[in-house]
Steps between C-alpha positions, in 0.01 A plus 500: 500500500809719493847337512688759696721406792331543837686543829279374783579570872336544836483852639467515878441878473195445274406163646458366149681320216636748247541417129730735313545497124848655446470516118197729533613795712266569791290185433431314818213337691429340838281231653431307815639183338772434233237389247292814567804732459587317169143537371502867585833537327352366179225762533755770569705401192186522284427843635862615456508377134166665431606834632837485316322435174261791561796728562690367199783363710717203408400175668810296586531141367517243789855390564385142524671426825320381816122537525536574869772483758 
């Protein structure tokens, strides 16, 4: 499980909960419930880190603030 901060909110436009990971640019996920969005965010973080490693990019250390807001 990754320890990056997640911002969770409802999007009326998407009719879904959105989970954004601000420490990993472009990393976000959605779901019909808050729990589903958070689960998908964990999957998105894993994919983000995997691609960054493949491309030789630096992976930021988690700031250690909130898990989600």
